[in-house]
Structure formats: structure tokens, C-alpha cells
C-alpha positions as CSV (number, residue, x, y, z in Angstrom):
1,X,-2.2,-2.2,55.1
2,X,-5.3,-0.3,53.4
3,X,-2.8,1.5,51.3
4,X,-1.0,-1.8,50.2
5,X,-4.3,-3.5,49.3
6,X,-5.7,-0.4,47.6
7,X,-2.4,0.0,45.2
8,X,-2.7,-3.6,44.7
9,X,-6.0,-3.2,43.5
10,X,-5.5,-0.3,41.5
11,X,-2.6,-2.2,39.9
12,X,-4.5,-5.0,39.0
13,X,-7.5,-2.7,37.6
14,X,-4.6,-0.9,35.6
15,X,-3.0,-4.0,34.3
16,X,-5.8,-5.9,33.2
17,X,-7.6,-2.7,31.5
18,X,-4.6,-2.2,29.2
19,X,-5.7,-3.2,25.6
20,X,-3.0,-4.0,23.1
21,X,-2.7,-1.5,20.3
22,X,-4.2,-2.5,17.0
23,X,-2.0,-2.8,14.1
24,X,-1.4,0.4,12.3
25,X,-3.1,1.1,8.8
26,X,0.0,0.3,7.0
27,X,0.3,-3.0,8.8
28,X,-3.2,-4.1,8.1
29,X,-2.6,-3.0,4.4
30,X,0.6,-4.7,3.9
31,X,-1.2,-8.0,5.5
32,X,-3.9,-7.9,3.2
33,X,-1.7,-7.1,0.2
34,X,0.5,-10.3,1.2
35,X,-2.6,-12.5,1.4
36,X,-3.6,-11.5,-2.1
37,X,0.2,-11.9,-3.2
38,X,0.4,-15.2,-1.7
39,X,-2.7,-16.5,-3.8
40,X,-1.0,-15.6,-7.3
41,X,2.7,-16.3,-6.5
42,X,4.4,-17.5,-3.5
43,X,7.7,-17.1,-4.8
44,X,7.4,-13.2,-5.1
45,X,8.9,-11.6,-2.3
46,X,7.5,-8.2,-0.8
47,X,10.7,-6.2,0.0
48,X,9.1,-3.1,1.1
49,X,5.7,-1.5,1.7
50,X,5.2,2.2,2.7
51,X,2.0,4.3,2.9
52,X,3.1,7.4,1.0
53,X,-0.2,9.5,1.0
54,X,-3.8,9.2,2.5
55,X,-6.6,11.6,0.8
56,X,-10.2,11.6,1.2
57,X,-12.6,10.7,-1.5
58,X,-15.9,12.5,-1.9
59,X,-18.6,11.8,-4.5
60,X,-16.4,13.9,-7.1
61,X,-13.5,12.0,-6.7
62,X,-15.5,8.4,-6.9
63,X,-17.1,9.7,-10.0
64,X,-13.6,10.6,-11.5
65,X,-12.6,7.3,-10.6
66,X,-15.1,5.5,-12.2
67,X,-14.7,7.6,-15.2
68,X,-10.9,6.6,-15.4
69,X,-11.8,3.0,-15.1
70,X,-14.6,3.1,-17.8
71,X,-12.2,5.4,-20.1
72,X,-9.6,2.3,-19.6
73,X,-12.3,-0.1,-20.8
74,X,-13.5,2.3,-23.5
75,X,-9.8,2.2,-24.9
76,X,-9.7,-1.5,-24.8
77,X,-12.9,-1.9,-26.8
78,X,-11.5,0.8,-29.2
79,X,-8.5,-1.4,-29.7
80,X,-10.5,-4.4,-30.4
81,X,-12.6,-2.5,-33.0
82,X,-9.2,-1.4,-34.9
83,X,-8.0,-4.7,-34.8
84,X,-11.1,-6.1,-36.4
85,X,-10.9,-3.5,-39.1
86,X,-7.4,-4.5,-39.6
87,X,-7.8,-8.2,-39.8
88,X,-11.1,-7.8,-41.7
89,X,-13.2,-9.7,-39.4
90,X,-16.6,-8.4,-40.5
91,X,-18.6,-10.2,-37.8
92,X,-16.8,-8.5,-35.2
93,X,-16.6,-4.9,-36.6
94,X,-20.2,-4.2,-36.3
95,X,-20.2,-5.4,-32.7
96,X,-17.5,-3.4,-31.7
97,X,-18.5,-0.1,-33.3
98,X,-21.9,-0.6,-31.6
99,X,-20.0,-0.9,-28.4
100,X,-17.8,2.2,-29.1
101,X,-20.6,4.4,-30.2
102,X,-22.7,3.3,-26.8
103,X,-19.7,3.8,-24.6
104,X,-19.0,7.2,-26.3
105,X,-22.5,8.2,-25.1
106,X,-21.9,6.9,-21.6
107,X,-18.7,8.7,-21.3
108,X,-20.4,12.1,-22.0
109,X,-23.1,11.3,-19.5
110,X,-20.4,10.5,-16.7
111,X,-18.5,13.8,-17.5
112,X,-21.8,15.9,-17.0
113,X,-22.0,13.6,-13.5
114,X,-18.6,14.5,-12.5
115,X,-19.7,18.2,-12.5
116,X,-22.5,17.8,-10.3
117,X,-21.2,15.7,-7.9
118,X,-21.1,16.6,-4.3
119,X,-17.7,17.6,-2.8
120,X,-19.1,18.1,0.7
121,X,-19.6,14.6,2.2
122,X,-16.7,12.3,2.4
123,X,-17.2,8.7,1.1
124,X,-13.9,7.2,2.1
125,X,-10.1,7.1,1.7
126,X,-7.5,6.9,-1.1
127,X,-4.2,5.4,0.4
128,X,-1.3,5.4,-2.0
129,X,1.5,2.9,-0.9
130,X,4.8,2.3,-2.6
131,X,5.8,-1.3,-2.6
132,X,8.9,-3.3,-4.0
133,X,8.6,-6.6,-5.0
134,X,11.3,-9.1,-6.0
135,X,11.5,-12.5,-7.7
136,X,14.6,-14.5,-8.7
137,X,17.0,-11.7,-8.0
138,X,15.0,-9.1,-9.9
139,X,13.1,-6.3,-8.0
140,X,10.4,-3.7,-9.2
141,X,8.9,-0.6,-7.5
142,X,5.5,-0.1,-8.0
143,X,2.6,1.9,-6.8
144,X,-0.6,0.3,-5.4
145,X,-3.7,2.2,-4.3
146,X,-6.4,1.4,-1.8
147,X,-10.0,2.6,-2.0
148,X,-11.5,2.4,1.3
149,X,-14.9,3.3,2.5
150,X,-15.2,5.2,6.0
151,X,-15.4,1.7,7.8
152,X,-12.2,1.0,6.4
153,X,-13.4,-1.7,4.0
154,X,-11.4,-1.9,0.8
155,X,-13.4,-1.4,-2.4
156,X,-11.1,-2.3,-5.1
157,X,-9.6,-5.7,-4.4
158,X,-9.8,-6.5,-7.8
159,X,-7.2,-3.6,-8.8
160,X,-5.0,-5.1,-6.2
161,X,-4.8,-8.4,-7.9
162,X,-4.5,-6.8,-11.1
163,X,-1.3,-4.8,-9.8
164,X,0.1,-8.2,-8.6
165,X,-0.7,-9.9,-12.1
166,X,1.1,-7.1,-14.0
167,X,4.0,-7.7,-11.9
168,X,4.0,-11.4,-12.2
169,X,3.6,-11.2,-16.1
170,X,6.6,-8.8,-16.4
171,X,8.8,-10.8,-14.2
172,X,8.3,-13.4,-16.5
173,X,9.1,-11.8,-19.4
174,X,12.7,-10.6,-17.8
């Protein structure tokens, strides 16, 4: 009788101490992406979502990413300067020229900071995903990058939204 009671107690302890397995990183990121996607266009369907690579990010990687984003903005401002010159908009030329001059000095500083950056302590993760979206019987594969800190908080939600917007704009042109 003692044996049956002991086994019963152990069974109940085992049964109630079990916790459900948390969703995988892939499932969590997919859910986050779907929530962003539905905000923009509920008619777009996520056909596939695969995590293809996970890398750690240190200070040097972070500064390289910042530099890349800044370079994209610098190229955009340079384009606006060129358009102002072509269209002979004298009121804009001076403004954009000042912006290009200032941003050029910042790029030099950023490059020096990249060389001095710490590579020993990890700041977070870079998760690269391959996604396939479809709308109106047209599909497209894209790469999606999540930048996350060590607490698994996403740093780049604006870039996720930008990826979605690019797809929706491209889908509208087809």
C-alpha cells in the first residue's frame, strides 16, 4: 500500500512539475514577422519562413551595421543633391551640399571607430531568415535580418517593416 501511495505521489509531482516547451526561436520570429505583415497588408501570405543562419554580434559588427545604414542614407542625400543640380533648384543645392559635406566627415569618423571597436564582448545576435511571400498568385523570396540583443529583444523593427513595404510596393508593380 505504501508503495502505491509513494508511486502515486511521485507520478503527480512529475505530472505537475512538467512545463510546456517554449516556442523555438524560429517560431517566435515568425510570429513577430506575421504581426508586422498583417499591419501592412492582410492579403499577403507568408508561404515559408526559415532561419538559415545565426551569428553573434560584437561592437565591431554593430558599428559596421551602423556604417552600412549611414552609407545608405548618405547615398540617398547625394542623389537628392544630384537631382537638385539637374533640376537647377538653387535653394536646395546649398542645403544638400552642406549635408553631403557633413555626412562625409562623419563617415571618416565611423570608419576609424570600426577599427577601434571591441570584438571580445558579445552584444547580441544576427538572425538571417529566408522568407517567401505571396499575393495574388505571385510569390517572391526575400532575406530578412533580425538584430537582437542578448535578452532576445529585437533592435531593428523598422527594417522589418521596410522589408515588408518593399515587397508590397514590388507586388503592386507586377
